[in-house]
N, CA, C and O atoms as CSV, one atom per row, in Angstrom:
chain,resi,resn,atom,element,x,y,z
A,1,MET,N,N,64.966,-25.868,21.397
A,1,MET,CA,C,65.608,-26.857,21.542
A,1,MET,C,C,65.410,-27.476,23.040
A,1,MET,O,O,64.831,-28.525,23.323
A,2,PHE,N,N,66.090,-26.483,23.992
A,2,PHE,CA,C,66.214,-26.668,25.337
A,2,PHE,C,C,64.598,-26.884,25.838
A,2,PHE,O,O,64.416,-27.780,26.662
A,3,GLY,N,N,63.335,-26.046,25.342
A,3,GLY,CA,C,62.129,-26.099,25.732
A,3,GLY,C,C,61.630,-27.429,25.338
A,3,GLY,O,O,60.826,-27.908,26.137
A,4,ARG,N,N,61.903,-28.125,24.327
A,4,ARG,CA,C,61.577,-29.615,23.980
A,4,ARG,C,C,61.970,-30.518,24.998
A,4,ARG,O,O,61.205,-31.250,25.626
A,5,ILE,N,N,63.364,-30.420,25.152
A,5,ILE,CA,C,63.995,-31.220,26.400
A,5,ILE,C,C,63.290,-31.063,27.489
A,5,ILE,O,O,63.065,-32.114,28.089
A,6,LEU,N,N,62.785,-29.924,28.035
A,6,LEU,CA,C,62.262,-29.535,29.432
A,6,LEU,C,C,60.973,-30.138,29.311
A,6,LEU,O,O,60.615,-30.763,30.309
A,7,LEU,N,N,60.185,-30.110,28.345
A,7,LEU,CA,C,58.858,-30.484,28.194
A,7,LEU,C,C,59.035,-32.043,28.100
A,7,LEU,O,O,58.214,-32.680,28.758
A,8,ILE,N,N,59.764,-32.609,27.548
A,8,ILE,CA,C,59.755,-34.092,27.537
A,8,ILE,C,C,60.134,-34.660,28.929
A,8,ILE,O,O,59.564,-35.664,29.357
A,9,ALA,N,N,61.130,-33.996,29.662
A,9,ALA,CA,C,61.406,-34.318,31.155
A,9,ALA,C,C,60.414,-34.456,31.855
A,9,ALA,O,O,60.094,-35.417,32.555
A,10,LEU,N,N,59.756,-33.223,31.633
A,10,LEU,CA,C,58.102,-33.112,32.584
A,10,LEU,C,C,57.330,-33.947,32.260
A,10,LEU,O,O,56.636,-34.459,33.137
A,11,VAL,N,N,57.193,-34.370,30.865
A,11,VAL,CA,C,56.353,-35.610,30.721
A,11,VAL,C,C,56.696,-36.933,31.034
A,11,VAL,O,O,55.739,-37.666,31.284
A,12,VAL,N,N,57.595,-37.328,31.075
A,12,VAL,CA,C,58.383,-38.543,31.525
A,12,VAL,C,C,58.320,-38.719,33.090
A,12,VAL,O,O,58.014,-39.768,33.657
A,13,THR,N,N,58.665,-37.502,33.715
A,13,THR,CA,C,58.527,-37.419,35.030
A,13,THR,C,C,57.178,-37.490,35.438
A,13,THR,O,O,56.967,-38.173,36.440
A,14,PHE,N,N,56.204,-36.934,34.886
A,14,PHE,CA,C,54.797,-37.134,35.530
A,14,PHE,C,C,54.273,-38.521,35.245
A,14,PHE,O,O,53.589,-39.129,36.068
A,15,LEU,N,N,54.600,-39.007,34.076
A,15,LEU,CA,C,53.982,-40.338,33.786
A,15,LEU,C,C,54.682,-41.441,34.747
A,15,LEU,O,O,54.101,-42.380,35.290
A,16,GLY,N,N,55.783,-41.185,34.817
A,16,GLY,CA,C,56.653,-42.111,36.087
A,16,GLY,C,C,56.021,-41.986,37.541
A,16,GLY,O,O,55.763,-42.928,38.291
A,17,TRP,N,N,55.829,-40.676,37.780
A,17,TRP,CA,C,55.169,-40.472,39.172
A,17,TRP,C,C,53.538,-41.115,38.988
A,17,TRP,O,O,53.048,-41.742,39.927
A,18,SER,N,N,52.913,-40.942,37.956
A,18,SER,CA,C,51.498,-41.522,38.116
A,18,SER,C,C,51.585,-42.816,38.098
A,18,SER,O,O,50.633,-43.412,38.602
A,19,LEU,N,N,52.620,-43.568,37.579
A,19,LEU,CA,C,52.512,-45.050,37.349
A,19,LEU,C,C,53.021,-45.680,38.871
A,19,LEU,O,O,52.460,-46.615,39.442
A,20,LEU,N,N,54.050,-45.041,39.308
A,20,LEU,CA,C,54.542,-45.512,40.614
A,20,LEU,C,C,53.710,-45.415,41.988
A,20,LEU,O,O,53.874,-46.238,42.889
A,21,THR,N,N,52.850,-44.396,42.069
A,21,THR,CA,C,52.009,-44.222,42.981
A,21,THR,C,C,51.082,-45.293,43.174
A,21,THR,O,O,50.671,-45.985,42.242
A,22,ARG,N,N,50.740,-45.444,44.395
A,22,ARG,CA,C,49.467,-46.800,44.911
A,22,ARG,C,C,48.141,-45.956,45.332
A,22,ARG,O,O,48.167,-44.802,45.761
A,23,THR,N,N,47.036,-46.708,45.140
A,23,THR,CA,C,45.818,-46.216,45.457
A,23,THR,C,C,45.825,-46.360,46.998
A,23,THR,O,O,46.573,-47.112,47.622
A,24,SER,N,N,44.947,-45.588,47.494
A,24,SER,CA,C,44.612,-45.452,49.072
A,24,SER,C,C,43.488,-46.195,49.246
A,24,SER,O,O,42.607,-46.176,48.386
A,25,ASP,N,N,43.371,-46.984,50.444
A,25,ASP,CA,C,42.255,-47.851,50.990
A,25,ASP,C,C,41.379,-47.166,51.644
A,25,ASP,O,O,40.395,-47.780,52.057
A,26,GLY,N,N,41.490,-45.792,51.901
A,26,GLY,CA,C,40.978,-45.160,52.946
A,26,GLY,C,C,41.365,-45.297,53.991
A,26,GLY,O,O,42.574,-45.444,54.164
A,27,ALA,N,N,40.365,-45.297,55.187
A,27,ALA,CA,C,40.920,-45.408,56.521
A,27,ALA,C,C,41.109,-47.167,56.847
A,27,ALA,O,O,41.737,-47.450,57.867
A,28,GLY,N,N,40.654,-48.132,56.124
A,28,GLY,CA,C,40.989,-49.380,56.299
A,28,GLY,C,C,39.607,-49.957,56.232
A,28,GLY,O,O,38.615,-49.373,55.797
A,29,LYS,N,N,39.658,-51.105,56.688
A,29,LYS,CA,C,38.298,-52.122,56.483
A,29,LYS,C,C,37.530,-51.549,57.676
A,29,LYS,O,O,38.071,-50.857,58.538
A,30,ALA,N,N,36.400,-51.838,57.673
A,30,ALA,CA,C,35.134,-51.376,58.556
A,30,ALA,C,C,35.440,-52.065,59.643
A,30,ALA,O,O,36.246,-52.982,59.489
A,31,LEU,N,N,35.046,-51.886,60.621
A,31,LEU,CA,C,34.907,-52.588,62.084
A,31,LEU,C,C,33.406,-52.871,62.210
A,31,LEU,O,O,32.464,-52.079,62.173
A,32,LEU,N,N,33.422,-54.084,62.355
A,32,LEU,CA,C,31.723,-54.692,62.498
A,32,LEU,C,C,31.619,-54.939,64.055
A,32,LEU,O,O,32.534,-55.390,64.744
A,33,TYR,N,N,30.225,-54.533,64.554
A,33,TYR,CA,C,30.112,-55.018,65.875
A,33,TYR,C,C,28.830,-55.752,65.776
A,33,TYR,O,O,28.061,-55.433,64.869
A,34,VAL,N,N,28.524,-56.643,66.553
A,34,VAL,CA,C,27.667,-57.775,66.538
A,34,VAL,C,C,26.834,-57.228,67.832
A,34,VAL,O,O,27.266,-57.125,68.980
A,35,VAL,N,N,25.754,-56.961,67.437
A,35,VAL,CA,C,24.819,-56.797,68.644
A,35,VAL,C,C,24.500,-57.678,69.762
A,35,VAL,O,O,24.013,-58.717,69.317
A,36,ARG,N,N,24.583,-57.684,71.126
A,36,ARG,CA,C,24.372,-58.678,71.941
A,36,ARG,C,C,23.380,-58.424,72.653
A,36,ARG,O,O,23.155,-57.230,72.854
A,37,PRO,N,N,22.550,-59.350,73.210
A,37,PRO,CA,C,21.297,-59.259,74.051
A,37,PRO,C,C,21.630,-58.268,75.050
A,37,PRO,O,O,22.636,-58.404,75.747
A,38,GLY,N,N,20.718,-57.109,75.186
A,38,GLY,CA,C,20.786,-56.157,76.269
A,38,GLY,C,C,21.317,-54.731,75.955
A,38,GLY,O,O,21.038,-53.707,76.579
A,39,ASP,N,N,22.289,-54.869,74.668
A,39,ASP,CA,C,22.945,-53.700,74.008
A,39,ASP,C,C,21.830,-52.947,73.427
A,39,ASP,O,O,21.010,-53.377,72.617
A,40,THR,N,N,21.901,-51.676,73.977
A,40,THR,CA,C,21.389,-50.131,73.336
A,40,THR,C,C,22.434,-49.573,72.374
A,40,THR,O,O,23.636,-49.838,72.351
A,41,ARG,N,N,21.749,-48.753,71.589
A,41,ARG,CA,C,22.826,-47.763,70.730
A,41,ARG,C,C,23.510,-47.046,71.764
A,41,ARG,O,O,24.741,-47.027,71.771
A,42,TRP,N,N,22.784,-46.408,72.705
A,42,TRP,CA,C,23.775,-45.618,73.763
A,42,TRP,C,C,24.703,-46.514,74.464
A,42,TRP,O,O,25.792,-46.044,74.792
A,43,SER,N,N,24.432,-47.730,74.739
A,43,SER,CA,C,25.394,-48.362,75.605
A,43,SER,C,C,26.821,-48.821,74.534
A,43,SER,O,O,27.976,-48.929,74.945
A,44,ILE,N,N,26.405,-49.021,73.229
A,44,ILE,CA,C,27.493,-49.227,72.231
A,44,ILE,C,C,28.376,-48.003,71.865
A,44,ILE,O,O,29.566,-48.048,71.552
A,45,ALA,N,N,27.415,-46.660,71.979
A,45,ALA,CA,C,28.241,-45.449,71.530
A,45,ALA,C,C,29.168,-45.320,72.750
A,45,ALA,O,O,30.383,-45.168,72.626
A,46,ALA,N,N,28.461,-45.397,74.078
A,46,ALA,CA,C,29.153,-44.781,75.373
A,46,ALA,C,C,30.506,-45.867,75.730
A,46,ALA,O,O,31.394,-45.446,76.472
A,47,ASP,N,N,30.590,-47.255,75.163
A,47,ASP,CA,C,31.612,-48.029,75.251
A,47,ASP,C,C,32.748,-47.594,74.297
A,47,ASP,O,O,33.931,-47.555,74.636
A,48,ARG,N,N,32.264,-47.263,73.042
A,48,ARG,CA,C,33.342,-47.081,71.818
A,48,ARG,C,C,33.677,-45.549,71.395
A,48,ARG,O,O,34.668,-45.300,70.708
A,49,TYR,N,N,32.893,-44.656,71.794
A,49,TYR,CA,C,33.162,-43.228,71.702
A,49,TYR,C,C,33.500,-42.382,72.954
A,49,TYR,O,O,32.818,-42.416,73.978
A,50,ALA,N,N,34.730,-41.536,72.771
A,50,ALA,CA,C,34.901,-40.619,73.935
A,50,ALA,C,C,33.873,-39.649,73.919
A,50,ALA,O,O,33.275,-39.361,72.882
A,51,GLY,N,N,33.609,-39.072,75.144
A,51,GLY,CA,C,32.825,-38.010,75.226
A,51,GLY,C,C,31.040,-38.087,75.121
A,51,GLY,O,O,30.535,-39.051,75.698
A,52,ASP,N,N,30.508,-37.539,74.722
A,52,ASP,CA,C,28.852,-37.309,74.703
A,52,ASP,C,C,28.487,-38.473,73.850
A,52,ASP,O,O,28.628,-38.438,72.628
A,53,PRO,N,N,27.974,-39.602,74.551
A,53,PRO,CA,C,27.384,-40.690,73.626
A,53,PRO,C,C,26.375,-40.164,72.473
A,53,PRO,O,O,26.181,-40.816,71.447
A,54,ARG,N,N,25.864,-39.146,72.692
A,54,ARG,CA,C,24.828,-38.705,71.459
A,54,ARG,C,C,25.503,-38.451,69.964
A,54,ARG,O,O,24.869,-38.566,68.915
A,55,ALA,N,N,26.952,-38.073,70.059
A,55,ALA,CA,C,27.428,-38.087,68.898
A,55,ALA,C,C,27.781,-39.283,68.160
A,55,ALA,O,O,27.861,-39.371,66.935
A,56,GLY,N,N,28.040,-40.436,69.239
A,56,GLY,CA,C,28.340,-41.527,68.816
A,56,GLY,C,C,27.285,-42.446,68.168
A,56,GLY,O,O,27.563,-43.246,67.275
A,57,ILE,N,N,26.000,-42.264,68.708
A,57,ILE,CA,C,24.612,-42.785,68.422
A,57,ILE,C,C,24.271,-42.011,67.136
A,57,ILE,O,O,23.679,-42.617,66.243
A,58,TRP,N,N,24.630,-40.604,66.961
A,58,TRP,CA,C,24.297,-40.078,65.445
A,58,TRP,C,C,25.200,-40.904,64.586
A,58,TRP,O,O,24.669,-41.323,63.558
A,59,LYS,N,N,26.471,-41.236,64.789
A,59,LYS,CA,C,27.484,-41.603,63.818
A,59,LYS,C,C,26.702,-43.001,63.434
A,59,LYS,O,O,26.268,-43.165,62.294
A,60,LEU,N,N,26.543,-44.043,64.507
A,60,LEU,CA,C,25.817,-45.343,64.404
A,60,LEU,C,C,24.679,-45.261,63.320
A,60,LEU,O,O,24.627,-45.898,62.268
A,61,GLN,N,N,23.719,-44.280,63.834
A,61,GLN,CA,C,22.455,-44.209,63.137
A,61,GLN,C,C,22.759,-43.990,61.520
A,61,GLN,O,O,22.371,-44.830,60.708
A,62,HIS,N,N,23.458,-42.835,61.124
A,62,HIS,CA,C,23.851,-42.562,59.932
A,62,HIS,C,C,24.579,-43.557,58.952
A,62,HIS,O,O,24.285,-43.830,57.788
A,63,THR,N,N,25.639,-44.037,59.760
A,63,THR,CA,C,26.527,-44.990,58.949
A,63,THR,C,C,25.607,-46.287,58.759
A,63,THR,O,O,25.686,-46.786,57.636
A,64,ASN,N,N,24.874,-46.824,59.532
A,64,ASN,CA,C,24.129,-48.038,59.217
A,64,ASN,C,C,22.826,-47.912,58.773
A,64,ASN,O,O,22.104,-48.892,58.587
A,65,GLY,N,N,22.382,-46.457,58.542
A,65,GLY,CA,C,21.030,-46.313,57.852
A,65,GLY,C,C,19.980,-46.691,58.809
A,65,GLY,O,O,18.918,-47.106,58.344
A,66,LEU,N,N,20.151,-46.594,60.251
A,66,LEU,CA,C,19.190,-46.977,61.221
A,66,LEU,C,C,18.051,-46.055,61.085
A,66,LEU,O,O,18.410,-44.878,61.119
A,67,ALA,N,N,16.552,-46.268,60.915
A,67,ALA,CA,C,15.324,-45.469,60.614
A,67,ALA,C,C,14.913,-45.402,62.280
A,67,ALA,O,O,14.538,-44.341,62.780
A,68,GLY,N,N,15.011,-46.448,62.938
A,68,GLY,CA,C,14.118,-46.368,64.197
A,68,GLY,C,C,15.320,-46.423,65.285
A,68,GLY,O,O,16.478,-46.173,64.952
A,69,THR,N,N,14.996,-46.731,66.466
A,69,THR,CA,C,15.652,-47.067,67.651
A,69,THR,C,C,16.140,-48.481,68.199
A,69,THR,O,O,16.949,-48.763,69.083
A,70,THR,N,N,15.404,-49.223,67.406
A,70,THR,CA,C,15.219,-50.786,67.738
A,70,THR,C,C,16.713,-51.532,66.911
A,70,THR,O,O,16.935,-51.656,65.707
A,71,ILE,N,N,17.528,-51.921,68.067
A,71,ILE,CA,C,18.606,-52.846,67.685
A,71,ILE,C,C,18.106,-54.382,67.879
A,71,ILE,O,O,17.335,-54.598,68.814
A,72,THR,N,N,18.522,-55.493,67.014
A,72,THR,CA,C,18.200,-56.556,67.866
A,72,THR,C,C,19.367,-57.414,67.751
A,72,THR,O,O,20.179,-57.230,66.845
A,73,PRO,N,N,19.566,-58.759,68.998
A,73,PRO,CA,C,20.478,-59.305,69.066
A,73,PRO,C,C,20.919,-59.919,67.550
A,73,PRO,O,O,20.075,-60.229,66.709
A,74,GLY,N,N,22.276,-60.035,67.356
A,74,GLY,CA,C,22.789,-60.635,66.240
A,74,GLY,C,C,22.902,-60.081,64.847
A,74,GLY,O,O,23.254,-60.642,63.809
A,75,GLU,N,N,22.442,-58.597,65.120
A,75,GLU,CA,C,22.394,-57.672,63.921
A,75,GLU,C,C,23.819,-57.208,63.979
A,75,GLU,O,O,24.419,-57.089,65.047
A,76,GLN,N,N,24.390,-56.929,62.717
A,76,GLN,CA,C,25.763,-56.484,62.446
A,76,GLN,C,C,25.762,-54.941,62.089
A,76,GLN,O,O,25.184,-54.466,61.111
A,77,LEU,N,N,26.480,-54.239,63.007
A,77,LEU,CA,C,26.589,-52.554,62.752
A,77,LEU,C,C,28.091,-52.311,62.242
A,77,LEU,O,O,29.038,-52.935,62.721
A,78,VAL,N,N,28.197,-51.546,61.435
A,78,VAL,CA,C,29.436,-50.917,61.271
A,78,VAL,C,C,29.634,-49.589,62.173
A,78,VAL,O,O,28.899,-48.614,62.329
A,79,LEU,N,N,30.942,-49.924,62.728
A,79,LEU,CA,C,31.329,-48.837,63.734
A,79,LEU,C,C,32.287,-47.547,62.897
A,79,LEU,O,O,33.365,-47.750,62.339
A,80,PRO,N,N,31.703,-46.454,62.972
A,80,PRO,CA,C,32.446,-45.490,62.137
A,80,PRO,C,C,33.639,-44.926,62.741
A,80,PRO,O,O,34.322,-44.112,62.118
């Protein structure tokens, strides 16, 4: 009898917990950067990320699926 009550209490607790939790939206909305005339991946990375800009360039390249080195004014980049 005690085992059934304990089992029911655990099931009710689990169901209540699973219904009351909220989903996470991760890190939030992505930040967009609109490329301006004269911008390069290096200058964007140097302005936005601390340390060696090469790591920022790599993040920009992989996040945005950039195959080449050319970016054009007006292009929108997602900042990781």
